[in-house]
N, C-alpha and C positions, 0 to 999 in steps of 0.2 A: 186546254192550255196551248197557247201557241206563244213562242217568242223566239226571235233569231230565225234559225233553221230547224229549231225543236218543235216537235208537236207530239202531244201526249194526252192519254184521255185519263180522268180522273173523276172521283165520284163526290158527292156531298150527300149526308142523309142528316135529316133535322127532324128535330120534333118543337114543340113549344118551349122546351127548357134546355134541350142540349144538341150540339151538332158536332159531326165528324167529317172531314176533309181528307182525301186519301189520295194519292197516286201511287203508282206501280214502278219498281225500278226499271231504267230506261239506259240503255247505252247506244251510242249511235256513233259511227266513223265520220269525221268531219275533214273534208279536202278542201274546203275554202280557205282561203287566206282571211285571217280576222283582221288584220292590220298591216300596213306597210309603211315603215320609217324611211325616210333619205335624207342624207345631206352629201355634201360635197365629197366627203371620203368614205362614206358607208351607205350601201342599201341593204336592207335585210328585211325578211316577213317573219312575222310571228303568227303562229297558226296552232291551235289545239287539236291535235289528229283524232282523239276521242273524247266525246262529251259524254260524263254519265250523271244521269240523276237516281239520287238514291232514293228508296220509296220514305216517304214521309207522311206520317199520320198528325191533322191538327185538330185540336179539339178545343170546344168554345161552350160558354155556359151565357144564356141569354142576358142575364143581370149583371155580368161581371166584364170588366177589361182586361182580365187575364186569361190566358191562352196556354196550353201546353201543346207542345211539338215533340214526337219521336222522330229521331233521324235512323233510320235501321241501316248499320254500316255491317262491312263484312267481318265474320268470325265473330258476329254477336257483340262487338263494340259499338253497342248504340249510344246517341246523344239525346238526351233528354232536356229540353228546353222550357223554361217558364219565362214567359213574356209579357208585360203589362203595356197595353196598346195606349197610345194617347186617342183624345175625343177625335172622331172622324170629322166633326162638324160639317154635315152634310148639308148642301144646298139644294132643295127640289125643284125642280123646274116643271111645274105642272101641265105648261102647254106643249111640252115635246115628250111624245108619245110612242113605243115602236110595239110590233107584235113578235114574241118570241113564243114559238110554239102555239099553243092556242090563248097564250096568257097576254094580255095589255099591259105593257111595262112602262113605267115613268122613268124619265132620266133626274140623276142626282151626280153632283159634282163635289169635289174636295179635294184638299191637298194632305196627302200622306206620307211622312217622314221624307220630306222633300220632292215627291213625285206628284204631278196632277192626275187625278183618277175621274174617271167617268163610269157611272153604273146606272143599268137599268133594272128596276125591282117590280116585283108583281105583287100587289096589295092580295089578291085574290090567293094568294099563298101565305098564311099568317105566321110566317116563322121570319125572326129578325137575324137572321145568318146569311151567308153567302159562300163563296170559294175562297180558299186560303185563309188569309185573316181578315177579310172585308166581311163586316156586317154594321148592325145599328140602324137599319133603314125599316119602315114601315110595310115589310114585304120582302120577300125572298128575293135575292140578288141575283138574276139570269143571266147577265152579262156585266161584266167590268173590264176595263182596259185602261193602260195608261197613256198619256196624252203627251209627254216631253221626255220620254226615256231614250237614249241611244238604241236601246232594243226595246221594243214595243212587246208588253205583256198583254193577253189577251185571253180571258176565260169567257165562255160563253156555253150554255146549256143545250146540248144536242139530243138529250132524252129525258123527259120529266114524267115521273110517275108520281101521282097522288090523287088518292091517298097511299102510302106504301107502308107494308108490313114488314119488319125483319127482326129477328132474334140477335143481332149483330150489337155489342155493347157499344156506343157512341158518348158515353161520358168517362172522363179520364179517372183512372183508379190510382189516385196520387199516393195510397198508401204503398202501392207495390214499388212505386220508383224512387221513394222517400230520399234515401241516400245516393242517387244518382244526378237528380235534377240539378241543374245549374240556370242561373239567370240569363237573361239576352247578354245584358251587358258583359257578362263573364265569355259568353261564347264569342262574342265580335271581338273583345279584346285578344282572346287567345288567336284568333283568326287573322286580326291584323297582325301579330308577331309572326305568324307562318308565313303570310304573303310578304312581309318585309324580309324575312329569312329568304324565301325564295328568290325574290328580286335582286337581293345581294349576290347570291350565286349565279343569277345571270348576267350580272354586270362585271363579276369578276371573271366569267369567261370571255369577253370580249377580246379579241387580237390585242396583243401589246403593242402599243403604240395608235390605237385608235381613239380619236377622240368622238364622244357621242354623250348624249345628255343621260341623266341618271333616270334608271327606270322607276317610272312611277305608276301607281296602280290607282284608278277612280272607280268607284262603284256605279255599275252599269246596271244593276238590279233596279227594283221597286223602292227599296230603301236604302235612300242615297245618306241620309242623316238620321243621327237617334239625339233622344231629349238629353242624354247625359254629354253630349259632345259640344 
């Protein structure tokens, strides 16, 4: 996965029924200014000194639109999210091919939660899955990227092993987490509240007498809009 200045190694394990996608925790120092705002009275830089990616495991089932994600937080305060995905409505473009590893891949496009998505899948690999939340194509997705996001997200396969034998558990054990699962809607509403509170704190710390626009946060990730909004 690559986006912005972030690059991370992630792993997808799939069979005909289940898939598990996981990344490792990543912490990087960021010396780049993310945004600069200027008006006649004030100029200031907004930057994030440390970028941290939690370890996240995403579990999906071939014949279901429901996925589960475990976000591994500090001190064992993990977050378990149940998300019901919208239909991808992929449009397959059969005359556009590319080779990834030794596999010929076909292009497909769709719009997912407000973002244009381009994917390449290999029909030789008979698994209807892919990285992160992407799936539901007639072959394993080996590359997928955003086409119109402020930050370009780009997943691509660098090492493909097929067939692959593993003893790792790749189906989600819901009964182990039944009392801790929250819906994606609940998670996003809580996150929006936290962002609003943070922005209010930032606004309150601006020098007295300075006129500036109220801080507004827009989503720069893949999921810009949700079905309930």
